[in-house]
N, C-alpha and C positions, 0 to 999 in steps of 0.2 A: 501229891502234897507239895512237892518242890515247884511244879509248874504253876500251881495256883498262887504261890507266893511271888513268882516271877511276874505273872500277869498283873497282880495287884501292885507291883512295884513300878509299873509303867507310868501311871498318872503321877506318882510321886516324883519320878525322874523329870517329867515335863514341868511339874510345879517348881522343881529345884532350878531348872534352866531359866524359867521366867523370873524367879527370885534373884538369880545371879545377874540377869540382865538389868533388873531394876537396881540391884546393888551397884553395878558398874556405873549406871547413869547417876545414881546418887553420889557414888564415890568420885566421879569426874567433876560434878558440881562442887563437891567438897574441896577437891584439889584446887579448883579455880578460886574458890573463896579464900583458901589458905594463901595462894599466891597474891591475891589482891590485898590481903591483910599484911603480908610481908612487905609488899610494895609501899604500903602506907605507914609502915613502921619506920620511925626516924633513925633507929639503930642499924638498919640494913644499909650496907654500902651502896654508893650510887651505881657502880657497875652491875651489882646484883639487881637493882631496880630496873636497869636497862635490859638485862637479860629477861627479867619477868615480863616486861612490856612487850619485848619481841616475841616471847612465847605466846602470850595472850593474842597478839596481833596475828601470829602465824596460825593459831587455833581458829580464829574467826575466818581467816582466808581459806583454810582447809574446809571449814564448815560450809562456806559459800560455794567452794569448788565442788564439794560432794553433792550439794543440792543441785548445782548446775549439771553435774554429771548424771544425776538421777533423771533430770528433765531431758537431757540428751538421749539417754537410754530409752526413755519412754517415747520420745519423738522418733528414734530409729525403729522402734518396734512398730509404731503406727505407719511409718513409711514402708516398711517391709510388707505389712498387710495390704497397704494400698497398691504396692508394686505387684504383689501376687494377684490381687483382683484385676489389675490392668492387664496382666499377662493372660489371665483366663478370658477376659473380654476380647483381647486381641486375637486369641486363638479362635474364639467364637466368630468374630468378624471375618477372619481368614477363611473359615469353613463356609460361612455364608457367601463370601465373595466367590469361592470356588464353585459353589452350587449355582450361583447366578451365571458364571461363565459357561457352565455346562448347559444351562437352560438356553442361553443365547446361541451357543454352538449348535444345539439341537434345533433351534428355531431359525437358523440361517437358511437363506434361499437354497433350494436344491431342485433338481429336475422334477422330483415327485411333487414338490410344493407348487412349482410353476404349472405343471399339468393340472393339478387340482384347481388352481385359480383360473386357468383357461376354461375349465369345464363349467365354471359358474359365472363367467363374465360375458358381457355383451358390449358392442361398440355402436354408438349412435353418430350419424352425420347429419348436417344441416339443422342442428339445433341452434337457434339464435344465441349469440354470445353477448353477455352483458358488457356494457361500456363503462361500468362504474370504476372509479379510481381505486377503490379498496378491494383487496383480495377476498375479504370476508363477504362482502356484498356479491361479488361475482360467483363465489362458491355457493352462496345461498340461492342465487338465481338458478344455477345449474341443478342443485338438489331439487328445487321446486319444479323445474321442467321435467326432470327424470321421474319424480313422483307422479306428476300429471300423466306422463306417458304410460307408466306402469299401471296406474289406475285405469286408464283408457283400455289397456290390454287385459285388464282384470288379472294382473299378476299380484297376488296378495303377499307382499313382503316389502321390507324396507332395505334399500341398498346398503351394503357394508362400506363401499367406497365409491366416490364419484369424482373424477378429475379429467381435465382437458389434456390432450396429448399434442405435442409439437409446439412450434413457436407461433406467437400471435402474428396474424397477417390480416390485412385489410380486404383481401380478395374473397375469403370465405371463412365461416366459423370453423374452429378446430374440432377434431373428433372428440367425443366424450367416451371414456371407458367407465363402465358400471360393473362393479363387483357385487354379485348377489349372494345371499346367505348359503344357497345350495344349488347344485346343478339342475335340480328339477325346475327351479324358477327360470333358469336360463332357457331350458327346453320349452317351457310355456311361452316365454317372450318370443323366441324365434318362431315357434309354430303360429303365433297370433300376429306376427309382424305385418302380414298383408293388410291387416285392419288399419294400419297407419295411413293408408290412402284416403281414409275417411276422417282422419284426425283434423278437425276444423281449425284449431288454434294455429297450426303451422303445417302446411302441405309440403311434401317432398322429403320428409324425414326418412332416413334409411337405417335399418337395424340389421345387424349381423352378429354372429358369434365372434368372440375374441380368438384370434388365430396367431400362430407362430409366423415369423418372417418367411420361412420356407413355404409354409402353406399359402400365404398371401401371394408369393411369387408364382407358385404353381397355378393358383386360380387365375391370376392375371394373364399368364401365358395361355391358359385355356380360353379365356374370354377373347383374347386377341386372335386366336385360331378360329373361333366361331365367327368373328366379325369379318375375317378376310374373304370368305366366299361371297358374303352378301355385298361387300364393297366392290369386289371384282365384277360381280354380275351387274351391279348398277352402272359401273363405268362402261361395261361392254354394251349394254342397252343404250346408253347415252351416245356412245361413239357410232353405233350402227344406225342411229336415227330412228330408234324405236318409239313407241308411244310414250313411255315414261322417260322424260328428260330432266327429271328432278335430280339434284345432287345427291350423293350418297347420304343415307340417313345417319345422323349423329346420335350417339347415346344420350340418354336422358341426363339432365343436369345433376341430379343427386348422385347417380352411380358414377358419372365421370369424375366428379370432384372427389367422391369417396375413394375411387381407385387412385387418383393422383396423390391424395393424402396418404393412402396405404403405402405407396411406393417410396414416399419420402421418409417414412418412419422406420426405425430399426428395432429389432427385438419383437417381443410379443405385444400385440395390440388388437 
């Protein structure tokens, strides 16, 4: 019984508070009206009128200050929300930045990646080099030549990368490195490379696998060793007055220039 009465009294209490607030507002306005009426009364002393004017002026200033204070509080609240959102966004960006750094770190060149690229790359020599002034036109020319060669060898793929190696020289065209999508296409190109002898647009093109600097040096030494007996035999026959008095045979143009370019380049090519 007592609890039901207490529960029913809650709305009454709220209503009473609202009524008191309205009464205070009404009472405040009434006090202001009374002060204004006193200030207009001719019987009130001048100093009292001055006090009343100061009170009313102070009231207006306090009202303006309270209004401005409320606006500042609202602005501070909005700024805090914006600051919180910016902190969350910054944390998200830092996390994304960290992930990107990890990706680049994992994608950085490593011995495994170099070996993988070597296993799917070929090198071409004696491919005519464009004399166009723009790099885009020269690159387009090289891509067109490589695609024509791959089409002739029936290697069914599009190269991943095509670029010239070494410095530009007037003596001979630079080597072209071609990175293919997979190692099987490299094997196909190397296996069918002898067909380039019948490539009518440009004779003398030489194709080999991309090799490390150590492997190129080793092959170069092996070639020199194979050439020495033949050169010595030719010189001996020429000096003893044999039937063959022709000078020692020189290697073919495409292989000699390719070997010279290989020795001048550093790193894998």
